Backbone bond lengths (Angstrom), bond angles and torsions (degrees), N, CA, C in turn:
res aa  C-N    CA-C-N  psi(-1)  N-CA   C-N-CA  omega(-1)  CA-C   N-CA-C  phi
1 M - - - 1.442 - - 1.546 111.46 -
2 G 1.329 118.55 -17.63 1.445 120.06 -176.27 1.474 114.47 69.34
3 K 1.390 115.22 31.61 1.457 120.36 -176.94 1.510 111.20 -106.73
4 V 1.284 117.69 150.42 1.571 123.48 168.73 1.555 102.45 -129.74
5 P 1.410 114.26 146.22 1.441 124.60 -4.71 1.426 117.59 -69.62
6 A 1.366 119.36 162.40 1.401 122.71 171.53 1.572 109.48 -151.58
7 I 1.293 117.47 153.75 1.463 119.00 177.34 1.509 107.85 -130.54
8 V 1.351 108.43 160.62 1.527 119.98 171.74 1.507 104.94 -132.69
9 D 1.394 110.55 121.78 1.495 119.97 178.12 1.482 106.92 -124.58
10 G 1.322 114.71 100.10 1.467 121.38 -169.99 1.507 110.06 64.00
11 R 1.364 115.05 -120.46 1.460 121.30 174.85 1.536 113.34 -91.79
12 F 1.304 116.18 -2.91 1.397 120.63 -179.61 1.493 116.05 -87.62
13 K 1.327 119.49 126.40 1.499 123.12 -177.81 1.535 107.82 -120.49
14 L 1.239 113.01 141.80 1.432 121.06 -176.61 1.519 114.57 -149.37
15 F 1.369 120.78 137.59 1.426 123.92 176.99 1.519 106.59 -126.97
16 E 1.378 115.22 171.48 1.441 122.30 -173.45 1.513 113.49 83.74
17 S 1.345 114.30 114.04 1.445 122.04 -167.95 1.600 110.40 -57.25
18 H 1.364 118.34 -47.44 1.403 118.20 -177.28 1.580 112.46 -61.25
19 A 1.255 113.91 -41.35 1.535 122.02 -177.40 1.601 104.15 -66.01
20 I 1.299 119.01 -38.65 1.456 119.88 179.15 1.524 109.96 -67.01
21 L 1.281 117.12 -42.02 1.505 121.04 -178.34 1.555 107.15 -63.53
22 I 1.282 118.48 -46.11 1.435 120.19 176.64 1.493 114.01 -57.22
23 Y 1.263 115.72 -48.42 1.522 123.46 -179.07 1.520 110.41 -60.27
24 L 1.331 118.14 -45.45 1.436 122.88 -178.43 1.608 108.07 -65.49
25 A 1.237 113.55 -41.18 1.524 117.07 -178.48 1.502 112.74 -68.37
26 C 1.414 115.75 -24.58 1.507 118.28 -174.24 1.459 114.30 -100.33
27 V 1.329 117.04 -32.55 1.420 121.55 -166.69 1.539 115.49 -83.07
28 F 1.396 115.32 -26.75 1.465 114.58 -179.71 1.450 114.60 -104.57
29 P 1.261 116.55 129.54 1.501 124.65 -177.84 1.543 108.68 -59.82
30 G 1.333 117.18 147.09 1.402 121.44 177.80 1.476 117.57 85.72
31 V 1.341 118.74 -1.12 1.486 120.32 177.03 1.476 108.43 -76.84
32 A 1.320 116.55 124.11 1.489 123.93 -174.69 1.588 109.72 -51.08
33 D 1.301 114.85 141.00 1.471 122.87 -176.51 1.524 114.97 -61.05
34 H 1.356 114.75 -28.30 1.447 118.82 -176.11 1.470 115.03 -67.04
35 W 1.346 115.74 -19.06 1.482 117.51 -178.78 1.511 110.70 -67.71
36 Y 1.368 117.17 -45.74 1.471 123.86 179.60 1.531 104.46 -150.38
37 P 1.286 117.96 87.13 1.461 122.07 -169.04 1.580 113.76 -57.88
38 A 1.272 116.15 151.79 1.392 123.95 175.17 1.585 112.06 -71.57
39 D 1.353 115.09 -26.71 1.419 122.34 176.85 1.504 109.24 -63.01
40 L 1.330 113.88 121.53 1.479 115.43 -175.02 1.510 113.38 -61.17
41 F 1.324 118.01 -42.20 1.476 121.04 -177.57 1.575 112.44 -61.78
42 K 1.396 116.07 -37.22 1.412 119.50 178.11 1.515 109.30 -72.27
43 R 1.354 114.63 -35.92 1.391 118.65 -176.25 1.494 114.71 -63.98
44 V 1.389 113.55 -46.71 1.428 119.31 -179.33 1.508 112.53 -68.59
45 K 1.329 117.78 -28.45 1.468 116.06 174.28 1.558 111.47 -67.64
46 I 1.339 114.43 -38.32 1.486 116.28 176.70 1.558 110.28 -64.24
47 Q 1.316 118.17 -34.99 1.433 123.54 178.43 1.563 108.22 -69.84
48 S 1.269 118.66 -29.28 1.480 122.05 -179.52 1.594 106.38 -71.30
49 V 1.328 117.18 -36.92 1.475 120.22 178.86 1.522 110.38 -67.20
50 L 1.326 116.58 -42.56 1.443 123.82 177.69 1.536 112.10 -59.63
51 D 1.326 113.43 -44.99 1.499 118.59 -178.06 1.544 107.60 -64.88
52 W 1.356 112.42 -44.10 1.493 117.15 -178.36 1.543 111.59 -60.77
53 H 1.299 113.85 -37.94 1.444 121.61 -176.42 1.509 111.91 -57.73
54 H 1.283 118.69 -45.10 1.453 126.84 -175.55 1.557 110.20 -61.65
55 T 1.219 118.58 -37.36 1.529 120.62 -173.22 1.484 110.11 -105.11
56 N 1.280 120.14 4.28 1.492 120.88 176.78 1.458 113.40 -132.23
57 L 1.320 120.08 -81.85 1.407 122.85 -175.08 1.591 111.61 -55.38
58 R 1.353 117.43 -49.48 1.390 123.21 175.52 1.514 115.27 -52.88
59 Q 1.304 115.42 -46.86 1.424 121.13 -178.78 1.607 110.70 -63.59
60 G 1.340 116.22 -35.56 1.404 119.54 179.72 1.492 113.94 -76.00
61 A 1.381 117.32 -53.97 1.403 122.39 -171.93 1.536 111.50 -69.78
62 A 1.282 118.77 -52.94 1.471 123.29 179.13 1.542 113.57 -53.92
63 K 1.318 114.20 -48.20 1.432 117.84 -175.47 1.585 108.93 -73.74
64 Y 1.260 119.89 -32.81 1.426 121.76 178.60 1.579 111.49 -64.44
65 V 1.342 112.25 -47.40 1.488 118.07 178.52 1.542 110.67 -63.50
66 L 1.326 115.78 -39.49 1.511 117.23 179.67 1.521 110.96 -65.47
67 H 1.264 115.22 -48.99 1.484 117.12 -174.88 1.547 117.87 -74.68
68 T 1.326 114.82 -17.49 1.458 119.14 177.72 1.530 114.30 -101.02
69 T 1.416 116.45 -26.95 1.445 118.06 -172.05 1.474 117.11 -133.69
70 L 1.392 118.52 -43.32 1.391 120.61 -171.93 1.526 120.36 -93.99
71 A 1.309 113.70 -10.29 1.474 118.94 -177.64 1.465 112.86 -52.04
72 P 1.363 121.81 -47.84 1.504 119.43 -179.75 1.498 115.81 -58.05
73 A 1.360 118.84 -24.54 1.441 119.44 175.75 1.483 115.98 -72.62
74 F 1.312 115.04 -13.53 1.415 125.94 174.68 1.496 114.23 -103.73
75 G 1.354 115.45 6.02 1.450 119.16 -178.35 1.459 115.49 75.69
76 L 1.368 117.11 22.93 1.430 123.33 178.73 1.478 113.58 -114.68
77 P 1.322 120.40 151.63 1.459 120.59 174.32 1.506 112.13 -74.32
78 L 1.288 115.05 158.30 1.483 121.85 172.24 1.552 107.42 -68.75
79 N 1.328 118.78 144.81 1.452 118.94 -170.47 1.624 104.04 -129.70
80 P 1.263 120.97 88.93 1.491 120.84 178.66 1.479 118.29 -56.87
81 Q 1.335 114.58 -33.43 1.459 118.30 177.98 1.480 111.01 -66.46
82 A 1.396 118.14 -49.81 1.444 121.51 179.58 1.506 113.20 -63.16
83 A 1.337 113.59 -33.41 1.507 120.29 178.95 1.518 108.50 -66.13
84 A 1.379 119.21 -39.06 1.420 121.52 -177.08 1.527 110.67 -69.76
85 E 1.378 115.04 -34.17 1.463 119.02 176.90 1.545 110.45 -68.43
86 A 1.388 113.83 -44.39 1.477 118.07 178.78 1.525 111.32 -62.35
87 E 1.334 116.34 -33.38 1.456 117.99 -175.20 1.569 109.87 -69.07
88 K 1.334 115.71 -32.92 1.519 119.02 174.24 1.434 110.50 -60.67
89 V 1.301 118.14 -45.72 1.534 127.63 -178.16 1.527 104.87 -58.79
90 L 1.334 114.01 -52.58 1.456 121.32 -174.80 1.531 110.20 -62.43
91 S 1.285 119.47 -46.40 1.531 121.07 -177.89 1.478 107.22 -64.37
92 S 1.414 119.10 -43.60 1.375 120.73 177.85 1.559 114.47 -58.92
93 S 1.316 115.14 -38.17 1.453 121.43 178.17 1.455 112.94 -66.96
94 L 1.373 117.67 -43.14 1.468 122.30 179.87 1.555 110.87 -67.69
95 S 1.369 116.70 -33.34 1.388 122.43 175.00 1.569 111.42 -67.08
96 K 1.310 118.04 -38.56 1.472 123.55 -178.51 1.641 107.20 -73.90
97 M 1.338 115.45 -32.11 1.492 116.33 172.28 1.505 111.97 -63.08
98 E 1.342 116.43 -42.82 1.486 122.52 178.13 1.539 114.70 -61.24
99 S 1.344 111.74 -45.16 1.442 117.35 -172.10 1.553 114.91 -87.17
100 F 1.365 116.07 -25.42 1.421 121.25 -171.53 1.509 115.41 -122.95
101 W 1.246 117.46 -59.93 1.532 120.95 -175.83 1.542 111.02 -70.39
102 L 1.325 118.82 -30.35 1.404 117.88 179.20 1.548 115.37 -105.16
103 K 1.241 113.60 22.17 1.490 115.62 175.32 1.490 109.57 -81.68
104 G 1.329 116.01 160.07 1.496 118.38 -173.41 1.474 115.01 109.06
105 S 1.288 118.81 174.24 1.436 121.70 -178.07 1.505 115.74 -84.64
106 G 1.342 119.08 -18.42 1.451 121.04 -179.25 1.517 113.00 -74.58
107 R 1.331 111.97 168.05 1.438 120.23 178.95 1.546 116.83 -83.42
108 F 1.324 112.65 -15.80 1.517 116.82 -171.19 1.496 108.54 -120.64
109 L 1.366 118.42 175.84 1.401 125.42 -176.30 1.519 112.37 -52.46
110 L 1.301 117.17 146.44 1.498 122.83 177.98 1.517 109.42 67.52
111 G 1.339 118.52 16.73 1.463 120.08 178.34 1.490 114.64 76.51
112 G 1.387 116.87 18.51 1.454 118.14 -174.37 1.587 110.56 -79.35
113 N 1.336 112.89 155.43 1.463 120.57 176.74 1.486 112.63 -87.82
114 Q 1.408 115.14 -15.90 1.415 119.55 175.50 1.553 110.54 -134.45
115 P 1.293 120.70 151.64 1.450 121.68 -173.23 1.572 110.16 -69.39
116 S 1.394 111.34 154.50 1.439 117.64 173.37 1.571 107.26 -118.58
117 I 1.353 114.53 -173.66 1.433 116.81 178.85 1.545 110.44 -69.13
118 A 1.338 116.05 -22.18 1.492 120.56 177.24 1.501 108.92 -66.39
119 D 1.382 119.40 -41.09 1.433 122.20 176.09 1.587 112.71 -62.36
120 L 1.346 115.57 -38.07 1.445 118.20 179.55 1.596 106.63 -67.14
121 S 1.271 119.13 -45.84 1.409 118.22 -175.49 1.562 116.72 -65.61
122 L 1.322 114.79 -43.62 1.417 121.21 -179.60 1.544 111.70 -71.50
123 V 1.305 116.92 -35.38 1.513 117.06 -176.91 1.550 106.18 -72.86
124 C 1.280 120.78 -35.26 1.472 118.94 176.95 1.567 109.66 -64.64
125 E 1.276 117.51 -35.98 1.467 118.08 178.08 1.529 111.63 -62.07
126 I 1.313 116.85 -42.36 1.442 119.48 -176.80 1.538 109.17 -77.70
127 M 1.341 119.75 -28.29 1.438 121.16 -179.03 1.530 109.77 -61.53
128 Q 1.389 120.52 -27.69 1.463 118.95 -178.66 1.582 110.42 -65.03
129 L 1.280 117.06 -12.83 1.469 117.94 174.35 1.523 112.53 -66.08
130 E 1.341 118.99 -11.88 1.471 126.05 -179.49 1.476 106.91 -63.56
131 V 1.290 122.56 -24.94 1.513 121.53 -174.66 1.542 109.22 -84.91
132 L 1.271 118.95 -3.90 1.473 122.58 178.58 1.533 109.14 -73.85
133 D 1.299 116.11 164.30 1.474 120.25 170.18 1.532 105.88 -62.66
134 E 1.333 117.08 135.42 1.476 126.05 -173.18 1.514 112.92 -50.34
135 N 1.362 116.84 -39.90 1.457 118.37 179.92 1.510 111.83 -71.43
136 D 1.319 117.28 -36.67 1.434 120.73 176.88 1.529 113.12 -65.50
137 R 1.364 116.32 -43.31 1.468 121.35 175.56 1.493 112.12 -60.34
138 S 1.315 116.10 -48.06 1.514 121.53 178.39 1.512 111.08 -59.85
139 R 1.290 116.80 -43.85 1.503 120.73 178.60 1.513 111.39 -59.72
140 I 1.302 115.79 -40.90 1.501 119.11 -176.91 1.577 109.48 -70.18
141 L 1.366 119.08 -45.45 1.428 123.57 -168.99 1.499 109.61 -91.20
142 A 1.273 122.57 -18.50 1.458 125.06 -177.68 1.514 118.27 -47.05
143 P 1.362 114.81 -46.75 1.483 119.41 -178.90 1.554 116.17 -67.51
144 Y 1.391 115.32 -15.62 1.456 119.05 -169.33 1.559 108.66 -108.51
145 K 1.235 118.11 77.41 1.504 122.28 -179.04 1.511 114.48 -64.58
146 K 1.316 119.06 -37.77 1.459 123.69 176.13 1.511 109.56 -63.28
147 V 1.340 117.00 -42.39 1.461 117.87 178.40 1.545 112.94 -66.23
148 Q 1.310 117.11 -39.86 1.400 120.89 174.27 1.488 114.47 -56.99
149 Q 1.324 113.60 -47.71 1.464 121.14 179.83 1.523 111.51 -64.17
150 W 1.364 116.54 -36.10 1.516 120.44 178.78 1.510 107.71 -68.10
151 I 1.254 117.05 -40.07 1.546 120.94 -179.86 1.494 106.21 -58.22
152 E 1.273 116.68 -47.68 1.503 120.65 -177.13 1.558 110.59 -68.93
153 D 1.350 118.77 -37.53 1.470 119.49 178.71 1.477 108.76 -70.36
154 T 1.376 124.03 -36.21 1.371 125.18 178.73 1.541 109.76 -68.63
155 R 1.327 117.49 -37.66 1.459 121.75 176.78 1.564 110.94 -58.62
156 Q 1.331 111.47 -45.98 1.466 117.58 -175.05 1.493 112.84 -69.60
157 A 1.382 113.33 -37.95 1.427 123.14 -176.70 1.598 112.97 -67.83
158 T 1.385 116.31 -28.03 1.373 123.28 -174.00 1.532 115.22 -110.70
159 R 1.349 118.33 3.21 1.459 122.97 178.70 1.513 111.21 -61.31
160 P 1.243 122.65 146.90 1.468 128.43 -1.59 1.539 114.73 -85.04
161 H 1.245 117.26 0.54 1.458 122.90 -178.56 1.524 115.08 -61.98
162 F 1.326 114.22 -33.66 1.538 120.20 -177.05 1.504 103.83 -63.27
163 D 1.261 122.87 -50.72 1.448 124.89 -175.12 1.529 112.20 -65.45
164 E 1.407 111.30 -37.82 1.477 116.02 179.87 1.563 111.53 -67.52
165 V 1.300 120.27 -39.07 1.374 127.84 -178.95 1.572 110.24 -63.48
166 H 1.325 111.81 -41.76 1.547 120.69 -174.89 1.481 109.91 -91.19
167 K 1.287 124.93 8.86 1.458 126.27 -174.35 1.575 107.70 -61.03
168 I 1.316 119.56 -43.02 1.461 121.07 -177.93 1.507 106.75 -63.90
169 L 1.306 116.26 -44.41 1.490 118.99 -179.58 1.465 115.36 -59.36
170 F 1.329 117.37 -40.09 1.466 122.27 176.18 1.525 111.82 -67.59
171 K 1.304 115.77 -34.40 1.507 118.32 173.64 1.520 111.66 -64.60
172 A 1.351 117.04 -42.60 1.471 121.25 178.73 1.494 108.39 -66.21
173 K 1.335 120.33 -33.42 1.432 122.66 -177.61 1.513 107.43 -67.42
174 A 1.341 118.56 -46.67 1.433 123.25 -179.30 1.554 111.39 -60.23
175 R 1.363 116.76 -44.25 1.442 120.15 179.61 1.465 111.45 -65.24
176 L 1.362 118.83 -40.72 1.458 119.13 178.98 1.530 111.72 -68.75
177 Q 1.284 119.00 -37.58 1.431 122.40 172.28 1.536 115.95 -57.81
178 K 1.312 114.86 -41.85 1.479 121.96 172.48 1.435 110.72 -59.63
179 Q 1.359 120.99 -49.29 1.445 125.11 177.47 1.527 113.16 -56.23
180 R 1.316 113.83 -47.33 1.523 117.13 179.07 1.558 108.30 -62.06
181 S 1.314 117.12 -46.81 1.451 118.01 -179.80 1.571 111.01 -59.81
182 M 1.204 117.66 -43.63 1.567 121.33 176.23 1.527 111.61 -59.65
183 A 1.350 114.04 -40.79 1.445 118.47 -177.61 1.548 111.40 -70.43
184 K 1.312 116.67 -37.44 1.505 120.44 177.45 1.512 107.47 -68.12
185 S 1.303 120.17 -42.45 1.413 121.71 179.17 1.481 111.47 -62.06
186 S 1.278 117.23 -41.53 1.476 122.08 179.68 1.639 107.48 -67.00
187 E 1.309 120.23 -40.76 1.394 120.05 176.38 1.508 114.34 -64.26
188 T 1.360 117.15 -35.55 1.391 121.30 177.74 1.449 113.89 -64.03
189 Q 1.386 113.44 -45.89 1.518 120.46 177.38 1.492 110.06 -62.32
190 S 1.309 119.98 -41.30 1.454 121.82 -177.75 1.541 107.49 -68.65
191 S 1.304 118.51 -36.95 1.472 121.07 -179.60 1.538 109.18 -65.96
192 L 1.328 113.99 -41.90 1.515 116.06 -179.80 1.563 111.11 -64.97
193 K 1.349 115.43 -37.61 1.496 114.83 -179.67 1.504 112.23 -66.04
194 T 1.374 119.01 -31.10 1.375 120.59 -179.96 1.519 115.26 -84.60
195 T 1.391 119.09 -15.79 1.432 121.06 -178.61 1.495 110.78 -100.89
196 L 1.323 118.93 -28.91 1.412 122.84 -179.33 1.595 111.89 -77.52
197 P 1.257 121.26 129.05 1.421 120.25 179.70 1.542 110.20 -72.04
198 S 1.341 115.80 147.91 1.390 122.79 179.79 1.580 110.01 -79.68
199 K 1.366 114.44 143.10 1.482 118.18 -178.63 1.455 113.06 -83.66
200 L 1.395 114.68 -8.89 1.450 120.18 -178.79 1.502 115.11 -77.20
């Protein structure tokens, strides 16, 4: 299918991130039950989060990051109108996480006391906002205190793997921050040249 992520386990090949997470949680002995519980009712609730993710949070986060930041890397122009539409979906999704998926006494999705594969999938979606301008990222996440705390709880519960998995993301963030800083510096110098009178 030419899709990523994909895995090969012996002769078995599989693509699509949620399918891979389910496979890994089920096929290997000794994987803790909280990742994808044997209890059918808990399991289908996790599946409902994963299905919701594809048509809500992913549509908002991925498209917003693409149209505000990553488009030039794919040879595309930035698209403010598409970004504005994606931000509406993203904000609505973060709001739904606050009011629905993170309700309950637990620290994780569906009120769990330990993370599931749904927490892994959704936190990675939100983590891509790291590549945005810091002011933009803060503006988007600031209203959602429960989401921010859940990100930190998931980070702590999955360390050191969380940092390892997001290493490339943090490198991209640093590179983009450097580019923005250089662009601002260049704009400042250009502005000074046009506003300062020449001595000649």
